[in-house]
C-alpha positions in Angstrom: 47.6 215.5 186.0 46.6 212.7 188.3 43.8 210.2 188.2 42.7 209.5 191.8 42.4 205.8 192.7 42.2 206.6 196.4 38.5 205.9 196.5 38.7 202.7 194.4 38.5 199.3 196.1 40.8 197.0 194.2 40.6 193.4 195.1 42.5 192.8 198.3 42.9 196.4 199.2 43.3 200.0 198.1 46.1 201.1 195.9 47.5 204.4 197.2 48.1 207.0 194.5 50.6 209.8 194.7 50.8 212.7 192.3 52.5 211.8 189.1 51.7 211.6 185.4 48.3 209.9 185.0 48.7 207.2 187.7 51.2 206.6 190.4 53.5 203.6 190.1 52.5 200.7 192.4 53.1 201.6 196.0 54.0 198.0 196.7 56.6 197.3 194.0 57.7 193.7 193.2 61.4 193.0 194.0 63.8 193.3 191.1 64.3 190.1 189.1 67.8 189.1 188.1 68.0 188.1 184.4 71.1 186.1 183.2 73.2 188.0 180.7 72.7 185.2 178.2 68.9 185.5 178.4 69.2 189.3 178.2 71.2 189.0 175.0 68.6 186.7 173.5 65.8 189.1 174.5 67.5 192.1 173.0 67.4 190.6 169.5 63.6 190.6 169.6 63.0 193.6 171.8 60.7 196.4 170.7 62.2 199.9 170.1 61.3 202.1 173.1 58.8 204.2 171.3 56.9 201.1 170.3 57.2 199.6 173.8 55.6 202.8 175.2 52.9 202.6 172.7 52.1 198.9 173.2 52.3 198.9 177.0 50.1 202.0 176.9 47.7 200.2 174.6 47.5 197.4 177.3 46.1 200.1 179.6 43.4 200.9 177.0 42.6 197.2 176.4 42.0 196.6 180.1 39.3 199.2 180.0 37.9 198.2 176.6 37.6 194.6 177.6 35.6 195.7 180.7 33.4 197.9 178.4 32.7 195.0 176.1 31.9 192.7 179.1 29.4 195.2 180.5 27.8 195.7 177.1 27.2 192.0 176.8 25.7 191.9 180.3 23.4 194.8 179.5 22.5 193.6 176.1 23.9 196.7 174.4 25.0 196.0 170.8 25.9 192.4 171.6 27.4 191.6 168.2 29.7 194.6 168.4 30.5 193.8 172.1 31.5 190.2 171.3 33.7 191.3 168.5 35.4 194.0 170.6 36.0 191.5 173.4 37.5 188.8 171.2 39.7 191.3 169.3 40.9 193.0 172.5 41.8 189.8 174.3 43.8 188.5 171.3 45.7 191.8 171.0 46.4 192.0 174.8 47.9 188.5 174.7 50.0 189.2 171.6 51.4 192.5 172.9 52.1 190.9 176.3 54.4 188.5 174.5 56.2 191.3 172.8 56.7 193.2 176.1 58.0 190.1 177.8 60.9 190.2 175.2 61.5 193.9 175.9 63.0 194.0 179.4 66.1 196.3 179.3 66.2 196.7 183.1 65.4 194.4 186.1 62.7 196.9 187.2 61.0 196.6 183.8 61.3 192.8 184.0 59.5 192.8 187.3 56.8 195.2 186.0 56.2 193.0 182.9 55.8 190.0 185.3 53.4 191.9 187.5 51.3 192.8 184.4 51.3 189.2 183.3 50.0 188.1 186.7 47.3 190.8 186.8 46.2 189.7 183.3 45.8 186.1 184.5 43.5 187.3 187.2 41.5 189.6 184.9 41.2 186.9 182.2 39.7 184.6 184.8 37.1 187.2 185.9 36.3 188.1 182.3 35.4 184.5 181.7 32.6 184.8 184.3 29.1 185.0 182.7 28.3 188.7 182.0 25.8 189.6 184.7 25.2 192.0 187.5 26.3 189.4 190.0 29.7 189.1 188.4 30.3 192.7 187.8 32.3 193.6 190.9 35.3 191.3 190.4 35.5 192.3 186.7 35.6 196.0 187.6 38.3 195.5 190.3 40.6 193.2 188.4 40.3 195.5 185.3 41.6 198.3 187.4 44.5 196.2 188.8 45.5 195.3 185.2 45.3 199.0 184.3 47.5 199.9 187.2 50.2 197.4 186.3 50.2 198.4 182.6 50.5 202.0 183.5 53.4 201.4 185.9 55.2 199.5 183.0 54.5 202.3 180.5 56.0 204.9 182.9 59.2 202.8 183.2 59.5 202.6 179.4 59.0 206.4 179.1 61.6 207.0 181.9 64.0 204.7 180.0 63.6 206.7 176.8 63.6 210.1 178.6 62.6 212.3 175.7 59.7 214.7 175.1 58.6 212.6 172.1 58.4 209.5 174.3 56.3 211.4 176.8 53.9 212.4 174.0 53.5 208.7 173.0 52.6 208.0 176.6 50.1 210.8 176.8 48.4 210.1 173.5 48.2 206.4 174.5 46.7 207.5 177.8 44.0 209.3 175.9 43.0 206.0 174.3 42.7 204.5 177.8 40.6 207.4 179.1 38.2 207.1 176.2 37.5 203.5 177.2 37.6 204.1 180.9 34.7 206.6 180.6 32.6 204.1 178.6 33.4 201.3 181.0 32.3 203.5 184.0 29.2 204.5 182.2 28.0 201.0 181.7 29.1 199.6 185.1 27.2 202.4 186.8 24.0 200.5 185.7 25.0 197.5 187.9 25.0 199.4 191.1 28.1 197.5 192.4 30.5 200.3 192.9 29.6 203.7 194.3 32.6 205.3 192.6 31.7 204.6 189.0 30.4 208.2 188.7 33.6 209.4 190.3 35.7 207.4 187.9 33.8 208.7 184.9 34.0 212.3 186.0 37.7 212.0 186.8 38.5 210.4 183.4 36.4 213.0 181.7 38.4 215.8 183.3 41.7 214.1 182.6 40.8 213.5 179.0 40.1 217.2 178.4 43.5 218.1 180.1 45.4 215.5 178.1 43.9 216.6 174.8 44.8 220.2 175.6 48.4 219.1 176.3 48.6 217.3 173.0 47.1 220.1 171.0 49.7 222.6 172.4 52.7 220.2 172.1 55.5 222.0 170.2 56.6 218.7 168.6 53.4 218.4 166.6 53.7 218.0 162.8 51.1 219.2 160.4 49.8 215.7 160.1 49.5 215.3 163.9 47.7 218.7 164.1 45.2 217.5 161.5 44.5 214.3 163.4 44.1 216.2 166.6 41.5 218.4 165.0 39.5 215.3 164.0 39.8 213.9 167.5 38.4 217.1 168.9 35.4 216.8 166.6 34.9 213.2 167.6 35.1 214.2 171.3 32.1 216.6 170.8 29.9 213.6 169.9 31.4 211.3 172.5 31.0 213.8 175.3 27.4 214.3 174.4 26.7 210.6 174.8 28.2 210.3 178.3 27.3 213.6 180.0 23.6 213.0 180.5 22.3 215.0 177.5 21.2 211.8 175.9 19.2 209.2 178.0 18.1 205.6 177.8 18.8 203.1 175.1 20.0 205.7 172.7 22.7 206.8 175.1 23.8 203.2 175.6 24.1 202.7 171.8 25.8 206.1 171.3 28.4 205.4 174.0 29.2 202.1 172.2 29.7 203.7 168.8 31.3 207.0 169.7 33.8 205.5 172.1 35.0 203.2 169.3 35.2 206.1 166.8 37.3 208.3 169.0 39.5 205.3 169.9 40.3 204.8 166.2 41.4 208.4 165.9 43.5 208.3 169.0 45.2 205.1 167.8 46.2 207.0 164.7 47.5 210.0 166.7 49.5 207.7 169.0 51.1 206.0 166.0 52.1 209.4 164.6 53.8 210.3 167.9 55.6 207.0 167.9 56.9 207.7 164.4 58.4 211.1 165.4 59.8 209.5 168.6 61.6 206.7 166.7 
C-alpha cells in the first residue's frame, strides 16, 4: 500500500515517492550524524523501547495532520472551542514526544531522521502560528505534509530496527490514526481552494484507510481484546465515512467530520496501544 505524494507540492519542491509501506522514505536523505559513544550511552538510559518508539513517532504523523485539521477548523469557524483545544493539546504532545524521540537514537540514520523531523517541526510550528485564514492556508498545508513525511521516515526506521511482525502492526495501526486525521484535514482545506489535490489526498487516504483496516482485522497476531477494539473501530468508521463522502452536506457535514474524526481517533489510539503491548 502506498500513498501517492507525486502530485503534492511541498514547499520548495516535490517529494518523489516510491512504492513502500505507506510512504516512501525521503528521497534526499540527510547525511548520517556521528554521535560520540559517551553521548550514546547517556541516551540509552532514557531511550524508549522500540515498540513505544514506533508508536510515538507514528503518533507524530497523526499530530501533523490533526494540527492542520484544527487550524482549518478555526479558519472556517467550525466548532472553534473544540478546534482550539485540539490544537493546544496536539502541539504540546508533539513537543513532548519529540523530546523522547531525541533520546531514542540507536543508529546514526535514526539520529539524522530525528533531526530532520525536528527541523520540519520548526517550520510547521512557524506556519501554524499564522492567523487562520484562506490567505495563510497554502503554507500550513505544505509544511504539514513535510512534517508528516519526516515523521513517517523515522517510524519506518524504528520498525526496521525492531524487525518483527508485531512492530509492523504497531506502525500500521498508528498509520490508521494518521489517515483518519489526513482525511479530515483534506476535507476542510478543500474549502480554501488553495490546493487542487485536496480531493486526491482525501480519496487516497480513504482508500488506504480501508486497506489498512482490513490488514489489521486479518492479522494473525490479534488477541481477543484487539479483535473487540477493531470491531468498534469498524463501527466508528461507518459514521466517519458518511461524514466525508458527500452523503452529508453543508454545516452539518463540517460538524460531523470534526466529531467523528475525533471519535475514531480515540479508538485507533487504543488499538495501537494494544499492539504496542503485544510487541513489547
